[in-house]
N, C-alpha and C positions, 0 to 999 in steps of 0.2 A: 503493499498499500503506501502511496507517494503522497507528499503535500506539494502543493503548487506555490509559489513563492513569485508573485509580477511585482516588475520595478521597474520605471524609467528608463534602467540601463539594460535591463537582462533579465530574462526568465528563465528558471531552472527547477526540475522538479528534486526535491529532498525527501528522504526517507524518513519516517516521523521518528519522532525524538529520541524515544526509546533505545534504539539501535545506533546513536551517535553519540560521539565522545567530543569534550572538548581540549584542545591542545594550547599549548605555548608554543610562542611565534618560532623559537627556535627550534623545536621539536618539527615541524612544520617545514623549516629552513633545512634543516638537516635531512630530510626525507627526500625534499628536493633535490639536494647536494648543492647548494649554494650558501654565501655565506649570507649573516641576519643582514649584511647593508644592502645587499641584491635582493634580497626576498621582500627587506621593506622598500624597497625601487620597485618591485614588482606591483606589491600592495598598492602603493600611491596611485599608481595609475586606473585605479579602481575606487578611488575614496568614496564617490557618493553610494555606490552599490554597498560596500562594506558598511559605511556607515548606518545605512537601513537593518544592515545585519547583528548590528551591536559594534562595529571595530571601529579605534577611533585608531590614528598613529600611533598614540602612546598605549596603547591595548597592548598586556604582554599575554593573557590569556584570552583564545579565540572561541568564542560560543559556538557549538556543534554545529548548527547550521553554518555560519560562517566558515568553519573547517571544513567542512564537507563538500561547499562551493569552491574555494580557494582547492582544495584537492582536485577537485574536476576540473577549473580553469584551468592548472597548471600543471597537472598532469602526474600528480602524488597519488602514489599507489598507498590506499589507505592502512591495507593491510599491514606493509611495512612501517605502520607508527606503533 
């Protein structure tokens, strides 16, 4: 079962919250194989959408919905986290 999230920038399907997990930015950066600086630059390209998902530039713990979107957007395998 999926939940549909619509925003002005993008539309994505997300699994229900009970199947997702929050991650720290450094965990997602490590899984992507990039430095925190590069990862932050990647995220800065989608500031408005991430703000809608509860992620500000200073946020360290990424909420589950946003983490799932980031993994899908940047090709991060959630199984490796």
